[in-house]
Residue, then its C-alpha position, 0 to 999 in steps of 0.5 A: x630765355x624769354x626772347x628766345x622761347x616761342x612759349x611762355x616760361x617760368x622761373x622755378x624757385x624751391x624754398x624751405x616752407x610753402x605758401x598758404x592756400x588761404x593767404x598767399x603767404x609763406x608758412x612753415x619754413x625754418x627760415x623764419x624771416x620768410x614766414x608771413x612774406x609774399x614771396x612768390x608775388x614779391x619775386x614775380x613784380x621784381x622779375x617780371x616773370x612767372x614764378x613757380x615756387x615749390x617747398x624745397x623737400x618737394x623739389x627734392x623729391x620730384x627731381x629724384x622721381x623723375x630723373x634720380x634714384x626713384x626714377x621708374x616708380x610710381x610712389x616715391x617719398x623723398x626725405x631731406x635730413x639735414x639742418x631741418x627734417x622734411x619730405x615730399x610725396x611724389x605720385x607718378x611723376x606729380x607733386x602730391x601737396x595735400x589740402x594744406x600743402x603740408x603732405x610729406x611734413x613728417x618732420x613734424x610728426x610728434x614722436x615724443x610726447x612732451x618732448x624738445x621744444x621745435x621752432x614750430x612751437x610743438x614739442x617732441x617733433x622729429x626734427x627736434x630729435x633726428x635733424x644735424x643740429x639736434x643730433x649735434x645737441x644730443x651729442x653735447x649732452x653726452x659728452x660735453x663737447x661741441x662737435x659737428x655732425x661731419x666730426x662725430x661720425x669718423x669717431x666710430x673708430x675711436x675707442x674713447x667714445x665707444x659706449x657714448x657713441x653706441x648710446x647716441x647711435x641706438x638713440x638715432x636709430x630708434x627715432x629715425x626707424x619709428x618716424x619713417x615707419x609711420x610714413x610707410x604705414x600711411x603712404x606705403x611708398x615703393x621707394x623711399x630716397x634719402x637726401x641732405x647732409x645726414x644721407x651720408x651716413x652709411x648705417x642709415x641704409x643697413x641697420x637704419x632700414x631694419x629699424x624702419x622695418x621693425x616698426x612697419x605693419x606688415x608681415x612682408x616688407x621690402x621698401x627701398x630705402x636708398x641714397x640720392x643720385x643727384x646730390x646737392x643739385x636735385x633742388x635745382x633740378x626739381x624747380x627747373x622741372x616745376x613749370x613742365x610736370x611739377 
């Protein structure tokens, strides 16, 4: 690529966490082995090439805003819900990182005072309640059964689990609605695009959307909350876009 290009090229990398603007090392990563490491500098030294390194949720949001479900909208909020909970803000096809590179980090809004401990050392974070591992933990508390998310959702057709599933679902939707409504109240995006493994849960786009609307400070609310179009490739597309428009 370097030899065939007539211009400078860079390698785009998406990763959990972000580079601290103060120290140049990684921070806020749920891949905790990266925290405190000069990942961008290390990659550039090893590859002898400019590297554009970006938070994975920002890469997802950028790709969906430019190429995917959010295309044509000026203000796009991209949501990652899977192993962790993250988000990215795209304004006119540009990543908005904020002064401290934490813009969009709704996973670390506190929604339950003195609640569950989060890996970030805070208590009651969104991620501690509606990430995949958190929802699996809650299922274990309610049933005594250890199950993965992909094995919990099909149980909605099982009469044996009806009452427990209803409780689990209501708790999930209430927290999802409150947390995402905070984003709408602050950012008021044109569209919200859901990604990550939990974006495959169908009820998030029906009763989940209504749970968000119930907490929004507006007499009229029509913010689209839709599933991503680029799937697992969104991060790759976003990384590829970094050098050009990110």
